[in-house]
C-alpha positions in Angstrom: -47.9 -104.5 -87.0 -50.3 -101.8 -88.1 -48.9 -99.4 -85.5 -45.4 -99.8 -87.0 -46.8 -98.9 -90.4 -48.4 -95.7 -89.1 -45.1 -94.7 -87.5 -43.2 -95.4 -90.8 -45.7 -93.3 -92.7 -45.5 -90.5 -90.3 -41.7 -90.5 -90.4 -41.8 -90.5 -94.2 -44.1 -87.5 -94.3 -42.0 -85.5 -91.8 -38.8 -86.4 -93.7 -40.3 -85.4 -97.0 -41.6 -82.1 -95.7 -38.3 -81.2 -94.0 -36.3 -82.0 -97.2 -38.6 -79.8 -99.3 -38.1 -76.9 -96.9 -34.3 -77.3 -97.0 -34.1 -77.6 -100.8 -36.4 -74.5 -101.2 -34.2 -72.4 -99.0 -31.8 -69.7 -100.2 -29.1 -70.6 -97.7 -28.6 -73.4 -95.2 -25.9 -72.9 -92.5 -24.7 -74.9 -89.5 -24.4 -72.6 -86.5 -23.6 -73.0 -82.7 -21.3 -76.0 -83.0 -20.8 -77.5 -79.5 -18.6 -80.3 -78.2 -19.2 -81.5 -74.6 -21.1 -78.3 -73.8 -18.2 -76.1 -74.8 -18.2 -73.9 -77.9 -14.4 -73.9 -78.4 -12.8 -76.7 -76.4 -9.0 -77.0 -76.4 -9.0 -80.7 -75.7 -11.5 -83.4 -74.9 -10.6 -86.5 -72.9 -13.7 -88.5 -73.6 -13.7 -91.4 -76.0 -17.2 -90.6 -77.4 -17.8 -86.8 -77.1 -21.3 -85.4 -77.4 -21.6 -83.1 -80.4 -24.5 -80.7 -81.1 -25.3 -78.0 -83.6 -28.2 -75.9 -85.0 -29.2 -75.6 -88.6 -30.2 -72.2 -89.8 -32.4 -72.1 -92.9 -33.1 -68.7 -94.6 -35.9 -68.6 -97.2 
């Protein structure tokens, strides 16, 4: 039980730190959008496609 509390505390600290960094930024942009390892797919025949992106933060 104590291990779970440590993980929850660690997660909370990381979440708070990352949110402060984003709110203090001048601009936050989403870049490099990808769907099923393709940057500009015409059609996807998969029911649950994998999506990925990068977040660019400029201070």
